[in-house]
C-alpha positions as CSV (number, residue, x, y, z in Angstrom):
1,M,-135.0,167.3,133.7
2,P,-137.9,166.7,131.4
3,A,-138.7,163.4,129.8
4,M,-136.5,162.6,126.9
5,R,-137.9,163.9,123.6
6,R,-139.4,161.4,121.2
7,P,-137.9,162.0,117.8
8,K,-139.5,160.8,114.6
9,F,-139.1,157.1,114.1
10,S,-138.3,155.5,110.7
11,L,-137.9,152.0,109.4
12,G,-135.2,150.9,107.0
13,S,-136.5,149.3,103.8
14,W,-133.5,147.0,103.5
15,A,-135.1,144.8,106.2
16,F,-137.5,143.6,103.6
17,S,-135.1,143.1,100.7
18,F,-131.9,141.7,102.2
19,G,-131.1,138.4,103.9
20,P,-134.3,136.3,104.4
21,F,-136.2,138.5,102.0
22,E,-133.6,138.5,99.2
23,K,-135.2,135.8,97.1
24,D,-138.7,137.4,97.4
25,P,-138.2,141.0,98.3
26,W,-141.2,143.2,99.2
27,S,-142.0,145.9,96.7
28,F,-141.3,149.4,98.0
29,E,-145.0,150.2,98.0
30,A,-145.8,147.1,100.1
31,F,-143.1,148.2,102.5
32,L,-144.5,151.7,102.7
33,A,-148.0,150.4,103.6
34,Y,-146.5,148.2,106.3
35,A,-144.5,151.0,107.8
36,A,-147.5,153.2,108.0
37,R,-149.7,150.5,109.5
38,A,-147.0,149.8,112.1
39,G,-147.0,153.4,113.3
40,Y,-143.7,154.7,111.9
41,D,-143.4,158.4,111.0
42,G,-141.2,157.6,108.0
43,V,-138.9,155.3,106.2
44,E,-135.2,155.1,105.3
45,I,-134.7,154.1,101.7
46,N,-132.5,151.2,100.7
47,G,-130.9,152.2,97.3
48,F,-130.4,148.7,96.1
49,H,-132.7,147.2,93.5
50,P,-135.6,146.5,93.6
51,H,-136.0,149.5,96.0
52,P,-135.6,153.0,94.6
53,H,-132.3,153.4,92.7
54,P,-131.0,156.6,91.0
55,D,-130.6,154.8,87.7
56,V,-134.4,154.0,87.7
57,Y,-135.5,157.3,89.2
58,D,-133.3,159.2,86.9
59,T,-135.3,162.4,86.4
60,D,-136.6,165.0,88.8
61,Q,-140.1,164.3,87.7
62,K,-139.8,160.6,88.5
63,R,-138.2,161.3,91.9
64,R,-140.9,163.8,92.8
65,Q,-143.6,161.2,91.9
66,L,-141.9,158.8,94.3
67,R,-141.9,161.5,97.0
68,S,-145.6,161.9,96.5
69,I,-146.2,158.1,96.9
70,V,-144.3,158.1,100.2
71,A,-146.2,161.2,101.4
72,A,-149.5,159.6,100.4
73,H,-148.8,157.0,103.1
74,G,-148.3,159.8,105.6
75,L,-144.6,159.1,105.8
76,G,-141.4,161.2,105.7
77,I,-137.9,160.0,104.7
78,S,-135.1,159.9,107.2
79,G,-132.2,159.0,104.9
80,Y,-130.9,157.2,101.8
81,A,-128.5,154.3,101.6
82,P,-127.1,154.1,98.1
83,D,-125.5,151.1,96.4
84,F,-121.8,152.0,96.0
85,R,-120.4,148.5,95.6
86,E,-118.9,149.4,92.3
87,V,-116.9,152.3,93.7
88,P,-115.1,151.3,97.0
89,P,-113.9,154.7,98.1
90,A,-110.5,153.6,99.4
91,R,-109.7,151.9,96.1
92,V,-111.1,153.9,93.2
93,A,-110.3,157.3,91.8
94,P,-112.1,160.0,93.9
95,S,-113.7,161.3,90.7
96,D,-115.4,157.9,90.1
97,Y,-116.9,157.9,93.6
98,L,-118.0,161.5,93.4
99,K,-119.8,160.8,90.1
100,A,-121.8,158.0,91.7
101,L,-122.5,160.2,94.7
102,A,-123.8,163.0,92.6
103,K,-126.6,160.8,91.4
104,S,-127.6,160.1,95.0
105,V,-127.4,163.8,96.0
106,A,-129.8,164.7,93.1
107,F,-132.1,161.8,94.3
108,C,-132.0,163.2,97.8
109,N,-132.7,166.7,96.7
110,S,-135.8,165.8,94.7
111,L,-137.2,163.7,97.6
112,E,-136.3,166.2,100.3
113,I,-133.9,163.8,102.0
114,G,-131.3,165.3,104.4
115,V,-129.0,162.4,105.0
116,V,-127.1,160.0,102.8
117,R,-125.4,156.9,104.3
118,V,-122.1,155.4,103.1
119,D,-119.6,152.8,104.2
120,S,-116.1,151.8,103.2
121,I,-117.4,148.9,101.0
122,S,-114.1,146.9,101.3
123,P,-114.0,143.9,103.7
124,P,-111.8,144.1,106.8
125,E,-108.3,142.8,106.1
126,T,-104.8,143.0,107.3
127,L,-102.7,145.3,105.0
128,E,-99.0,146.1,104.8
129,A,-98.3,149.4,106.6
130,N,-97.7,151.5,103.5
131,E,-100.8,150.1,101.7
132,Y,-102.9,150.7,104.8
133,K,-101.7,154.3,104.9
134,R,-102.3,154.8,101.2
135,R,-105.9,153.5,101.3
136,F,-106.6,155.4,104.5
137,E,-105.5,158.6,103.0
138,R,-107.5,158.0,99.8
139,L,-110.6,157.2,101.8
140,A,-110.2,160.4,103.9
141,T,-109.6,162.5,100.9
142,T,-112.5,161.1,98.9
143,W,-114.9,161.4,101.8
144,R,-113.8,165.0,102.5
145,A,-114.6,165.8,98.8
146,A,-117.8,163.9,99.1
147,A,-118.8,165.9,102.2
148,D,-118.2,169.1,100.2
149,L,-120.4,167.7,97.4
150,C,-123.2,166.8,99.8
151,A,-123.0,170.1,101.5
152,S,-123.5,171.9,98.2
153,G,-126.8,170.0,97.9
154,G,-127.8,170.5,101.5
155,V,-127.3,166.8,102.4
156,L,-125.4,165.4,105.4
157,L,-122.9,162.6,104.7
158,V,-122.8,159.9,107.4
159,W,-120.5,156.9,107.7
160,E,-121.9,153.7,109.1
161,F,-119.0,151.6,110.5
162,E,-119.6,147.9,111.1
163,P,-117.8,144.6,111.6
164,G,-118.3,143.7,107.9
165,F,-116.3,146.6,106.5
166,W,-112.7,147.9,106.6
167,L,-112.0,150.2,109.5
168,N,-114.0,148.6,112.2
169,R,-111.7,149.0,115.2
170,P,-112.6,151.8,117.7
171,S,-109.3,153.6,117.2
172,E,-109.7,153.4,113.4
173,I,-113.2,154.8,113.5
174,V,-112.2,157.8,115.6
175,A,-109.0,158.3,113.5
176,L,-110.9,158.5,110.3
177,V,-113.5,161.0,111.6
178,E,-110.6,163.1,112.8
179,R,-108.7,162.8,109.5
180,V,-111.7,163.7,107.3
181,D,-112.3,166.6,109.6
182,H,-115.3,168.1,107.7
183,P,-118.4,169.7,109.3
184,N,-120.6,167.9,106.8
185,F,-119.1,164.4,107.6
186,K,-120.6,162.6,110.6
187,V,-120.9,159.1,112.0
188,L,-124.0,157.0,111.7
189,F,-124.1,155.3,115.1
190,D,-125.8,151.9,114.9
191,T,-126.2,150.4,118.3
192,S,-125.7,146.8,117.2
193,H,-122.6,147.6,115.2
194,A,-121.2,149.7,118.0
195,Y,-121.7,146.9,120.4
196,M,-119.9,144.4,118.1
197,C,-117.0,146.7,117.2
198,S,-116.3,147.8,120.8
199,E,-117.3,144.9,123.0
200,T,-116.6,141.7,121.0
201,G,-114.0,142.9,118.6
202,A,-115.9,141.2,115.8
203,R,-113.8,140.8,112.6
204,H,-111.0,143.0,113.8
205,P,-107.9,142.3,111.7
206,G,-105.2,141.0,114.0
207,K,-105.5,141.4,117.8
208,R,-109.0,142.4,118.9
209,E,-109.5,145.9,120.2
210,I,-112.0,145.7,123.0
211,L,-112.9,148.8,125.0
212,D,-113.2,148.5,128.8
213,G,-116.2,150.8,128.7
214,G,-117.7,149.0,125.7
215,M,-120.0,150.8,123.3
216,L,-120.5,153.8,125.6
217,E,-116.8,154.4,125.7
218,L,-116.9,154.3,121.9
219,Y,-119.8,156.8,122.0
220,D,-117.8,159.1,124.3
221,R,-114.9,159.1,121.8
222,L,-117.4,160.0,119.0
223,S,-119.6,162.5,120.9
224,G,-120.1,165.6,118.9
225,N,-119.6,163.7,115.6
226,I,-122.8,161.7,115.5
227,G,-125.1,162.7,112.7
228,H,-127.6,159.8,112.4
229,F,-128.8,157.0,114.7
230,H,-129.8,153.4,114.0
231,L,-131.4,151.4,116.8
232,I,-131.5,147.6,117.1
233,D,-130.4,145.0,119.6
234,S,-127.3,142.7,119.5
235,D,-127.0,139.2,120.8
236,G,-123.2,139.3,120.4
237,T,-123.1,137.2,117.2
238,L,-122.5,137.8,113.5
239,H,-125.0,137.2,110.7
240,G,-123.4,134.8,108.3
241,E,-120.0,135.5,109.9
242,E,-120.0,138.8,108.1
243,T,-121.7,141.6,110.0
244,S,-123.7,142.2,113.2
245,T,-126.8,140.2,113.9
246,H,-129.6,142.7,114.2
247,A,-131.7,141.1,117.0
248,P,-135.2,142.2,118.0
249,F,-135.4,144.6,120.9
250,G,-135.2,143.0,124.2
251,T,-133.6,139.7,123.0
252,G,-130.0,140.8,123.0
253,K,-127.3,142.3,125.3
254,I,-127.8,146.0,124.9
255,E,-129.1,147.9,127.9
256,F,-131.1,150.5,126.0
257,E,-132.2,152.6,129.0
258,K,-128.5,153.0,129.9
259,V,-127.4,153.6,126.3
260,L,-130.1,156.2,125.5
261,A,-129.5,158.0,128.8
262,A,-125.8,158.2,128.1
263,M,-126.2,159.3,124.5
264,R,-129.0,161.8,125.2
265,G,-126.8,164.9,124.5
266,D,-126.2,163.8,120.9
267,V,-129.2,161.7,119.8
268,E,-132.1,163.7,121.4
269,K,-131.5,166.6,119.0
270,L,-131.6,164.4,115.9
271,E,-134.8,164.7,113.9
272,W,-135.0,161.0,113.1
273,W,-134.1,157.6,114.7
274,C,-134.1,154.7,112.3
275,F,-135.0,151.2,113.4
276,D,-132.7,148.8,111.6
277,F,-133.9,145.2,111.2
278,C,-131.4,144.2,108.5
279,F,-131.2,140.4,108.0
280,C,-133.8,139.8,110.7
281,P,-136.2,137.0,109.7
282,T,-138.9,138.1,112.1
283,T,-139.0,141.8,111.0
284,E,-142.7,141.7,110.0
285,R,-143.6,140.8,113.6
286,D,-140.9,142.5,115.6
287,A,-140.8,145.9,113.8
288,R,-144.4,146.4,115.1
289,R,-143.1,145.9,118.7
290,A,-140.1,148.2,118.4
291,I,-141.9,151.5,118.7
292,P,-143.7,150.7,122.0
293,F,-140.5,149.2,123.3
294,V,-138.4,152.4,122.7
295,E,-141.2,154.7,123.7
296,G,-141.5,152.9,127.0
297,I,-137.8,153.5,127.7
298,L,-138.1,157.2,126.7
299,K,-140.9,157.7,129.3
300,Q,-138.5,156.4,132.0
301,L,-135.7,158.8,131.2
302,S,-136.1,162.1,132.9
């Protein structure tokens, strides 16, 4: 078998605007310059102010100008992560969610972005059975319609599950994918979140649901439904008791050679892999080290 193909690598811009950078976020252009110098092929755009937001880039002309700025740095764009905090999809009318999503689809079309990332917005909580069912069905119905909307614009809708948001148990993750049941709705598999959701049971409401086979068992259950990939290590802890700590590569518990070998069938065919340093205070140093770290693993896989 030939060596594993190296996809294009991108860096998420949220790493320089959330957490330790929140009080003094980098400008988007400063981030682009850093990503280019660090050797990335592209970026993944955080749709939270002060990084590009559809309400600021509200015309096709403005968005195309932004695309030119990104391209001038020699970079592509692997995906877009909009700010949907005002429209939690399990709790608002589907029409409200779709209205917000339509702005992001227009944004993606102008910038030639093929992937838009969403989450459930709501925090993990224990709900009475009927209320759980009602919200689950609304979420599935909304995201099915959202997948249709994205498909009409040539954009793939991907859901990033994580400990900090509702539906973070392995069985729930699989159940929602099966319930949405749409070819344009896929999972965003983040290695740190997958580890925390399957191997520590982080923030699972009630009894923790830990898989004997850990994150690779979760991958097996989702195989064929993975549309985007985020890489980062996990030290088994939560950041601020909310969501997964995104630890620099080689400092955590994830065996990346084993993980990438097992996931090869799904992730090797993806155009992009995004390096996700969200909330990591040492991103400026460690994002430079990430590419050679992963490239070294890929050379070993044959």
